[in-house]
N, C-alpha and C positions, 0 to 999 in steps of 0.2 A: 764632734764631741764624743769621746769613747764611752763615757758612762755617766751621762747627765741624769740626775735624780731629783725628785721634788720631795721635800720633807715638810710636813705641816708643823706649825707652831701654834701656841695659844692665840696669837693675834695676827697670824699670817702664814707665810711659807718661805722656805729657802730652796733655791735651785742651786745644785752644786755638782761638780764633777768628782764623783767618788774616787775615780782613778787618780786624779791630780791631788786630791786632799788625802788620799790613802786612808780613808775611813768610811764606814758604812753609814754613819750619821754625822751631821755637821753641827758643831757646838755653836749656838747662837752668840755666845760670848765673844767669838772671834770678830764679830761686827762692832764690838764696843770699844771705842778709843781709850776709855779709862783703863781697860784691861792692859793694853799695851803700854800706856804711859806709866801705869803703876809698876810694871815690870822693868821699866827703863830700857825696853828692848826695841823702841821705835823712835824715829826722828820725825817730828812734825815738819811739814813743808807747806808753803803757801802757794796757791795757784789755782786758777779756775774758780768756779763757784763753790765756796766753802772749803777749798783746799783739800788735802788728802794726808794720809799717814803712810809712811814706809814702815812695814812691820816685818819682823823676823818670826814667822809662824812655824809651827811644827812641820808644815808641809812646804816650807821654803820662804824665800824673800818675796814679799808681795806688796801691793798697794791697796789700801782700804780707802774707799771714797764714799762719802755720804752725799746724796743728791740734794742740792739746794737750788731754788729758783734764782734767776738773775733778772735784771731789769727792774722796771717799775712795779711789777707784781710781787717782787721779793718782800717788800715791806708788808704786804697783805697776807701772803700765803707762806712765806718763809720756806720751810722744807716740806710742805704738804702739797699733795697732788690729788686731782680728782680720780676717784676709783672708777675704772671702766673694764676691769677684768685682770686676772693675774698675769696673763701673758703680755698685757699691754702696760704693765708697770715699768718704770724706767730701768730698773735693774735687770729684770727678766728679759726685756727687749734687747738691752745692750749685750747681755750674756749670750743670747741666741745669735745676735748679729756677729759678735766677735768669733764665735765658734764657726759660723758660716764663712767668714772671711779667712780664717785660718785653714779651713778645708780647701780654699782657693789658693793657698800658699801665699797669702798676703801678710806682710809684717805688721801684726797687731799683737797686743798683749794677750796671753792666754787667760781666758776667764776661769776663775776657780769657784766662786760662789756669789749668788745674788740673794737679797732678802727684801721682802716687803712686810710692813706692819700696818695693818688696816685699823682705822678708827672711824666708824660710820661711813660717810661718803668720801673720805679721804684716806690717803696712805702715805707712809714715808718709806724710803728705799735706800739700800746700800749695795755696793759692789766691791768684790775683791778680785784683783787680777794679778798675774805674775809681774814682778818688777823687771824692767829692762835694764840690766846692769851696764855700766860703762857708757851711758848715754847722756847727752845734754840736749836741752831744747834748742830749737833754731833761734829762739829769742836770746838765750844765754850766749850762743855763739856770736850773735850780732853785737851784744853788749861788750863781749870780750874782744871784739874785732877779729874773730877767727872764722867768720863766714866769708868764703872766697868764691871764685868762679866754679871751682871743682865741687865744693859743697853745694852750691846752688844747683848745679847740673844734676847732682845725685838726688836732690829733693825733687826736681822737675821730673826725672825719670821715675821716681817712686810714685808720685802722684798720678802719672800717666798709667802706671800699672793698676792702681786702684780704680781709676776712672774707666779703664778698659773693661774691668770686671763689673762695672755698674755700682761701685761702692761710693755712696754719697755720704760725705761728712758734713754734718749740720753746722759745725763751728770750726772750719779749717783756719787755724791761725798759727802764729809763730810759737805759741806755747804748747800746741798739740802736735808738733812735729819733733820727733826725737832722732838724733843722729849718733850712731856709734860706728865702730870700725866694720861691723858686719852688715849693717843695713840702715836705711832710713825708715823709721817707724811712725805710724799715726796712732794717736791715743785719744781717749775720750770720745767715743762714738755715741754718746747720748743723743737721742733723736735721729741718729743716722739710719740708713736703710739701703737695701739693694734696689737699684732702679735699672731700667733700660738705658744704656749709654746714650746720651744726647748732648749736643754741643751747648745748649743754652744753660743747663744746670752746671755743666763742667766749667764753663767760663765764669759763671757766677761764683763757683767755689774758688777759682783762682783769683778773682777780683777781691774776694773776702780775705784771702791770704795776703794779697798785695797791700791792702789797707792795714792789715795787722803789722806787716813788716815796716811800713812807714811809721806806724804808731810807736813802735819800739825803737825808732831811731835809725833805720837802715839807710836813710838818705842824709845822714849827718854831713857827708862830704859833698852833698848836692844831688839834685835829681839826675843829672847826666851820669854821674859816677854810679849812682844806684842802678840805673837802667843798664849801664855797661857791664858792671862787675857782678851784679846780683840778679836782676830781673830778666835781662835778655838771656843769660846762660840757662836760667831756670826754664824759661819758656821754650828755648831752642831744644833742650833735652826733652821737655814735655811733648812737643810736637813730633820729635823723632820717635817718641814712645808709642805714637799712634793710638791715643786714648779712644778715639771713636772709630 
């Protein structure tokens, strides 16, 4: 990250790349969905916990994501997280991780800004990243029946690159894999981290991805067809990538 700066706010702080945002101070209003929707310059999308917004900001085409809990705890905590320090907030942690992964030349979105707002023992968080243009999720390709052996092999090779660098994705699924003509990208590194490469967590990552593929209907032509045309090409390319 060339110029990451921290800016205090009345109820928290903002971590932002002053070079990418092209400004010395970051407007907290950029984190407010109502601002973009009122200007009719953003398109709402669904996906992940709480969805996201595509925004056309003064500093470029980006994605605004508000962190929300998933699973059973969502009904109790919603979008609140326990405060354990600024650098451990979801937004700051993901911002730092994305910056580190990009320094390793891995295809992830460029982080622009992260914010937390603290209230007592809890906080809420947001993240703005660069939008990856011309990309579709692996889930979308599967639904449109456009995922073939070549696409699967590209995904397998890409994941091998991440794993070789120790990049752990906490929720590797078909919705968090983006494919365009340039590269295969991984997005949504919430709770991700850099680890020592090890076969156990790498295989667990892949097993999670496989469950996701099956959930979105990758085996509609049968298990044998899924293994032959999608999963085996992915794993063959992964193993050739020499992740460990």
